[in-house]
C-alpha positions in Angstrom: -113.9 -157.0 -152.9 -113.9 -155.2 -149.6 -116.3 -155.6 -146.7 -118.8 -153.1 -145.2 -117.0 -150.3 -143.5 -118.8 -148.8 -140.6 -122.2 -148.4 -142.3 -123.9 -150.0 -139.4 -122.1 -147.6 -137.0 -123.6 -144.6 -138.8 -127.0 -146.3 -139.1 -127.0 -147.2 -135.5 -126.2 -143.6 -134.5 -129.2 -142.4 -136.6 -131.5 -145.0 -135.2 -130.6 -143.9 -131.7 -131.9 -140.4 -132.5 -128.8 -138.6 -133.6 -129.1 -135.8 -136.2 -127.2 -136.5 -139.4 -125.1 -133.4 -138.7 -123.9 -135.1 -135.5 -122.6 -138.3 -137.2 -118.8 -138.3 -137.2 -117.0 -138.8 -140.5 -114.5 -141.6 -140.2 -111.0 -141.9 -141.8 -110.3 -143.7 -145.0 -112.3 -141.0 -146.8 -115.8 -139.8 -145.9 -118.8 -141.9 -146.9 -121.9 -140.4 -148.2 -124.7 -140.4 -145.6 -127.1 -141.6 -148.3 -125.1 -144.8 -148.7 -125.3 -145.4 -145.0 -129.0 -144.9 -145.0 -129.3 -147.5 -147.7 -127.3 -149.9 -145.5 -125.6 -151.4 -148.5 -122.0 -152.7 -148.6 -119.6 -149.8 -149.2 -116.9 -150.4 -151.8 -113.7 -148.5 -151.0 -111.3 -150.2 -153.4 -109.6 -146.9 -154.0 -108.6 -146.7 -150.3 -105.2 -148.2 -149.7 -105.6 -148.5 -146.0 -108.9 -150.4 -146.0 -107.6 -152.6 -148.8 -104.4 -153.4 -146.8 -106.5 -154.3 -143.8 -108.9 -156.5 -145.8 -106.0 -158.2 -147.5 -104.2 -158.8 -144.2 -107.3 -160.3 -142.6 -107.8 -162.7 -145.6 -104.1 -163.7 -145.5 -104.1 -164.3 -141.7 -107.3 -166.3 -141.9 -105.9 -168.5 -144.6 -102.4 -168.8 -142.9 -103.8 -169.9 -139.6 -106.8 -171.8 -141.0 -109.4 -169.9 -139.0 -113.0 -170.4 -140.1 -114.3 -167.0 -138.8 -112.1 -164.0 -138.1 -113.5 -160.6 -137.2 -111.7 -157.4 -136.4 -112.4 -153.8 -135.4 -110.0 -150.9 -135.2 -110.2 -147.6 -133.2 -107.9 -144.8 -134.3 -107.6 -141.6 -132.3 -110.8 -142.5 -130.4 -112.9 -143.3 -133.5 -114.1 -146.6 -134.7 -112.7 -146.7 -138.2 -113.0 -150.3 -139.3 -115.1 -153.3 -138.5 -115.0 -156.3 -140.8 -114.3 -159.9 -141.1 -112.9 -162.8 -143.1 -114.1 -166.3 -143.6 -117.6 -167.9 -143.2 -119.8 -168.9 -140.4 -121.3 -171.9 -142.2 -119.7 -175.0 -143.6 -121.2 -174.3 -147.0 -119.3 -171.0 -147.1 -122.4 -169.0 -148.0 -122.5 -166.7 -145.0 -119.5 -164.4 -144.8 -118.1 -163.0 -141.6 -118.8 -159.3 -141.0 -118.3 -156.8 -138.3 -121.7 -157.9 -136.9 -120.9 -161.6 -136.6 -121.3 -162.7 -133.0 -118.8 -164.7 -131.0 -118.4 -165.8 -127.4 -115.8 -163.2 -126.3 -114.9 -165.2 -123.2 -112.8 -163.3 -120.6 -113.1 -160.0 -122.3 -116.5 -160.1 -120.5 -114.6 -159.3 -117.2 -114.1 -155.7 -118.4 -117.8 -155.2 -118.5 -118.1 -156.6 -115.0 -115.4 -154.3 -113.7 -117.1 -151.3 -115.3 -120.3 -152.3 -113.6 -118.6 -152.4 -110.2 -117.1 -149.0 -110.8 -120.5 -147.5 -111.8 -121.8 -148.7 -108.4 -118.8 -147.2 -106.7 -119.5 -143.9 -108.4 -123.1 -144.1 -107.3 -122.0 -144.5 -103.7 -123.6 -147.9 -103.4 -120.3 -149.8 -102.6 -116.6 -149.2 -102.1 -113.7 -151.2 -103.4 -112.5 -151.7 -99.9 -115.8 -153.3 -98.8 -115.8 -157.0 -97.8 -117.7 -159.2 -100.2 -119.6 -160.5 -97.1 -121.4 -157.1 -96.9 -123.3 -158.1 -100.1 -123.1 -161.9 -100.2 -124.2 -163.4 -96.9 -122.8 -166.8 -97.9 -119.3 -165.4 -97.3 -119.9 -164.1 -93.8 -116.7 -163.7 -92.0 -114.5 -163.8 -95.1 -111.9 -161.0 -95.3 -112.1 -160.9 -99.2 -112.8 -157.4 -100.5 -114.2 -156.2 -103.8 -110.8 -154.8 -104.8 -109.1 -158.2 -104.2 -111.6 -159.9 -106.5 -111.3 -157.4 -109.3 -107.5 -157.7 -109.3 -107.4 -161.5 -109.0 -105.6 -161.2 -105.7 -108.3 -162.8 -103.4 -106.8 -166.3 -103.4 -110.0 -167.7 -104.9 -109.5 -170.8 -107.0 -111.6 -172.1 -109.9 -112.9 -175.4 -108.6 -116.6 -175.1 -109.5 -117.2 -175.5 -113.3 -120.1 -174.3 -115.4 -123.1 -176.5 -116.1 -125.5 -176.6 -119.0 -129.2 -175.8 -119.1 -130.2 -179.4 -118.3 -128.3 -179.2 -115.0 -129.4 -175.7 -114.4 -128.6 -174.4 -110.9 -129.5 -171.1 -109.4 -127.0 -168.3 -108.5 -127.7 -169.0 -104.9 -126.7 -172.7 -105.3 -123.6 -171.6 -107.2 -122.6 -169.2 -104.4 -123.2 -171.9 -101.8 -120.8 -174.2 -103.7 -118.1 -171.6 -103.8 -118.5 -170.8 -100.1 -118.5 -174.5 -99.2 -115.1 -175.0 -100.8 -113.7 -172.5 -98.2 -112.3 -169.1 -98.7 -108.8 -167.8 -97.7 -108.5 -166.6 -94.1 -106.4 -163.7 -95.1 -107.2 -160.8 -97.4 -103.9 -160.4 -99.2 -102.7 -162.8 -101.8 -100.5 -162.7 -104.9 -102.1 -162.6 -108.4 -103.9 -165.8 -109.3 -106.3 -165.5 -112.3 -109.8 -166.4 -111.2 -113.1 -166.7 -113.1 -114.8 -167.5 -109.8 -113.7 -164.1 -108.4 -115.5 -162.3 -111.2 -118.6 -164.4 -110.9 -118.7 -163.3 -107.3 -118.4 -159.7 -108.5 -121.4 -160.2 -110.8 -123.4 -161.5 -107.8 -122.4 -158.3 -106.0 -123.7 -156.2 -108.9 -127.0 -158.1 -108.8 -127.3 -157.7 -105.0 -126.6 -154.0 -105.0 -128.6 -153.1 -108.1 -131.5 -155.4 -107.3 -131.6 -156.8 -110.8 -130.1 -159.7 -112.7 -126.5 -159.1 -113.7 -127.2 -159.4 -117.4 -130.0 -156.9 -117.2 -127.8 -154.4 -115.4 -125.0 -154.7 -118.0 -127.5 -154.4 -120.8 -129.1 -151.2 -119.4 -126.0 -149.5 -118.1 -123.2 -150.4 -120.6 -124.5 -152.2 -123.7 -127.3 -149.8 -124.4 -125.3 -146.6 -123.8 -122.6 -148.0 -126.1 -125.2 -148.8 -128.8 -124.1 -152.5 -128.7 -127.1 -153.8 -130.6 -125.7 -157.3 -131.4 -124.5 -158.1 -127.9 -126.0 -159.9 -124.9 -125.9 -163.0 -122.8 -127.1 -166.5 -123.7 -128.1 -169.4 -121.4 -128.1 -172.1 -124.0 -131.7 -171.6 -124.9 -132.6 -167.9 -124.7 -130.7 -164.7 -125.2 -128.1 -163.6 -127.7 -126.5 -166.7 -129.2 -123.2 -166.7 -131.0 -123.5 -167.0 -134.8 -119.9 -168.2 -135.2 -119.8 -171.7 -133.8 -116.7 -173.0 -131.9 -114.2 -175.1 -133.9 -111.1 -177.2 -133.4 -108.9 -177.9 -136.4 -111.6 -176.5 -138.6 -114.4 -178.8 -137.3 -117.4 -177.5 -135.3 -117.4 -178.8 -131.8 -120.2 -181.0 -130.8 -122.7 -179.9 -128.1 -121.0 -182.2 -125.6 -117.6 -180.7 -126.5 -118.6 -177.1 -126.1 -118.3 -175.2 -122.8 -121.7 -174.9 -121.2 -123.6 -171.6 -121.2 -124.0 -171.0 -117.5 -125.6 -167.8 -116.2 -123.5 -168.0 -113.1 -120.5 -167.5 -115.4 -121.9 -164.5 -117.2 -119.6 -162.0 -115.3 -116.4 -163.9 -116.1 -117.0 -165.2 -119.6 -120.6 -164.9 -120.7 -120.9 -161.9 -123.0 -121.7 -162.7 -126.7 -120.7 -159.8 -129.0 -119.4 -158.7 -132.3 -116.2 -156.9 -133.4 -118.3 -153.9 -134.4 -120.1 -153.7 -131.1 -116.9 -154.2 -129.1 -115.3 -151.5 -131.2 -118.1 -149.1 -130.3 -117.7 -149.9 -126.6 -113.9 -149.6 -126.8 -114.2 -146.2 -128.6 -116.5 -145.0 -125.8 -114.1 -146.3 -123.2 -111.1 -144.7 -124.8 -113.0 -141.4 -125.1 -114.0 -141.7 -121.4 -117.7 -141.5 -122.4 -119.5 -140.2 -119.3 -122.6 -142.2 -120.1 -120.6 -145.2 -118.8 -118.1 -143.8 -116.2 -116.5 -140.6 -115.0 -113.0 -139.6 -116.0 -111.5 -140.4 -112.6 -113.0 -144.0 -112.7 -111.6 -144.6 -116.2 -108.2 -143.5 -114.9 -108.5 -145.6 -111.7 -109.3 -148.7 -113.7 -105.9 -148.4 -115.5 -103.8 -148.0 -112.4 -101.5 -151.0 -111.8 -102.4 -152.9 -108.6 -100.3 -156.1 -108.6 -97.7 -158.0 -110.5 -98.6 -161.0 -112.6 -96.5 -164.1 -113.7 -96.5 -162.6 -117.3 -93.3 -160.7 -117.3 -93.8 -156.9 -117.0 -97.6 -157.1 -117.3 -99.4 -155.9 -114.2 -103.1 -156.2 -113.3 -105.2 -153.0 -112.8 -108.9 -153.2 -112.2 -109.5 -156.1 -114.6 -107.3 -154.6 -117.3 -103.8 -156.1 -117.9 -101.4 -153.1 -118.3 -97.8 -152.7 -119.4 -95.5 -150.6 -121.5 -94.3 -151.6 -125.0 -92.2 -149.5 -127.3 -92.7 -146.6 -124.9 -96.4 -146.9 -125.3 -98.8 -147.6 -122.4 -101.0 -150.6 -123.3 -104.2 -152.0 -121.7 -105.4 -155.3 -122.9 -107.5 -158.3 -122.1 -107.5 -161.7 -123.9 -110.3 -164.3 -123.9 -110.3 -168.0 -124.4 -112.7 -170.9 -124.1 -113.3 -174.1 -126.0 -113.3 -173.2 -129.7 -112.9 -169.4 -129.3 -109.9 -167.1 -129.0 -110.3 -163.3 -128.6 -108.1 -160.3 -127.8 -108.6 -156.7 -127.1 -105.5 -154.4 -127.1 -105.8 -150.6 -126.5 -103.4 -147.7 -126.3 -105.3 -145.3 -124.0 -102.9 -142.4 -124.3 -103.2 -142.4 -128.1 -106.9 -143.4 -128.3 -106.0 -146.4 -130.5 -107.3 -150.0 -130.1 -108.0 -153.3 -131.8 -110.5 -156.1 -131.2 -109.9 -159.6 -132.5 -112.5 -162.4 -132.4 -112.1 -165.9 -133.8 -113.9 -169.2 -133.5 -110.7 -171.3 -133.7 -109.4 -173.1 -130.6 -105.7 -172.6 -131.5 -105.8 -169.2 -133.2 -102.5 -167.4 -132.4 -104.3 -164.2 -131.4 -101.2 -162.3 -130.2 -99.3 -163.0 -133.4 -102.3 -162.0 -135.5 -102.7 -158.8 -133.5 -99.0 -158.0 -134.0 -99.4 -158.3 -137.8 -102.5 -156.3 -137.9 -100.9 -153.6 -135.8 -98.0 -153.5 -138.2 -100.4 -153.0 -141.0 -102.2 -150.2 -139.1 -98.9 -148.3 -138.5 -97.4 -148.9 -141.9 -100.6 -147.7 -143.6 -100.9 -144.6 -141.5 -104.1 -145.6 -139.7 -102.2 -145.5 -136.5 -99.4 -143.0 -136.0 
């Protein structure tokens, strides 16, 4: 039995005020709008492409012993598939769907980068600006916005997240970072840094005069119709429905990585495969509700080499060429979760992979899914 195929996408479009004539018809055969309005699971057992994807998901989940696995697929700029395999409860009564929420970890950085570029477009900051222009705690530091967004500021991750019991303010977090000392030169080689993106989030807050999570909600999540996404501080907000696991067992509270608002910009977004598929579709289509065309292009321009072979860093995106195709990706990983987003901007294709398994081989899983997408004709 196949899972729901994009019913929620159509329903969301209608709920946001679209006329039914404006709703796009997705591949794998058109679905009757009346079925979407009923919001019931759509059976597409006569569709070989969907069946192949469903079967591949089920096989991969079983092969790698992943409790919850969710995937969305974009083909030629359209979200054509959002589904899942497995369960989010130990009693196996609650199946994973395209709406199941996970901690997406470092994929969150792409939303922080888009926020920065929105403020650049608005003329409120420049990538060449020193961070000290917006964060007084870093007065005298030569670090620029561009260096933070490309992981070339020389900022190390020495301050760790804390839970709600130890709650510290953003100001205290920034003071701790500044106290550890910042590099005295502006130019450094690539060194992946969560801290750097947390500083970018603080810049977004300072420039926009609103909390970072509110800015992202208003300027990216809402325009992308991401209704199952948000931030969680351990007590309030959008909590993940898929709990983190290691070797099939749910991590205890003490074993889980804390939900720290200071780390929202680098790792804090909670989202679903369906929602991320909507956002990725908007990004691949260069939706002007989020950014202008030149900013999308600028975000994909290689800026520095990385230690990962031919992969280079752009503005948050990791970019490279594989099989003569330009690829832009971002993985995510924290205790009990593995995620991966891979896109082919020139083709308008992309895939989002979310899991709640600490050792899920996300790149191998993505390769097998991509093989299925190409062999079934979903991707050319």
